C-alpha positions in Angstrom: 276.6 217.1 75.4 274.0 219.7 74.4 276.1 220.7 71.4 276.2 217.1 70.3 272.4 216.7 70.6 271.8 220.0 68.8 274.2 219.1 66.0 272.7 215.6 65.7 269.2 217.1 65.5 270.3 219.5 62.8 271.9 216.8 60.7 268.9 214.5 61.2 266.5 217.2 60.2 268.5 217.9 57.0 268.4 214.2 56.1 264.7 213.9 56.7 264.1 217.1 54.7 266.3 216.1 51.8 264.8 212.6 51.7 261.2 213.8 51.7 261.9 216.3 48.9 264.0 214.3 46.5 264.4 210.6 47.5 261.1 209.2 48.7 258.6 207.8 46.2 254.9 207.4 46.6 255.1 203.8 47.9 257.5 204.9 50.7 254.7 206.8 52.4 252.5 203.7 52.7 252.9 200.8 55.1 251.5 197.4 54.1 252.5 195.4 57.3 250.0 194.2 59.8 249.8 195.8 63.2 251.8 194.1 66.0 254.7 192.7 63.8 257.5 195.0 65.1 256.4 195.2 68.7 255.9 199.0 68.6 252.1 198.9 68.5 251.7 202.7 69.1 254.0 203.6 66.2 252.3 201.1 63.9 248.8 202.4 64.7 250.1 205.9 64.1 251.5 204.9 60.7 248.2 203.1 59.8 246.4 206.4 60.6 249.0 208.3 58.6 248.2 206.1 55.6 244.6 207.3 55.5 245.8 210.8 54.5 246.5 211.7 50.8 250.1 211.4 49.8 250.6 215.2 49.5 249.5 215.7 53.1 251.8 212.9 54.3 254.7 214.4 52.3 254.0 217.9 53.8 254.0 216.4 57.3 257.3 214.7 56.6 258.8 217.9 55.4 257.5 219.8 58.5 259.1 217.1 60.7 262.4 217.7 59.0 262.0 221.5 59.4 261.2 221.1 63.1 264.4 219.1 63.7 266.4 221.7 61.8 264.7 224.5 63.8 265.4 222.8 67.2 269.0 222.1 66.3 269.6 225.7 65.1 267.9 227.3 68.2 269.8 225.0 70.6 273.1 225.9 68.9 272.2 229.6 68.9 271.3 229.4 72.6 274.6 227.7 73.5 276.9 229.9 71.5 275.1 233.2 71.3 277.3 236.2 71.6 276.1 238.9 74.0 
């Protein structure tokens, strides 16, 4: 199960990293919806706060999020299968 979670984290991080570098446009980093529409108020407030940053900082934070998922997945796989 830990192998599955580590692999999923690694793949998810690669998808986030690739999307933030090559696929996402300037409008993808902005949210125009009002707070309370989706039901996840905490997440919506966080995204509204995120929108106050310049686009370059938001893109950098998205890239760092992808890198952290990749790092977690790699370290978890290394811990599971490390050869002594």
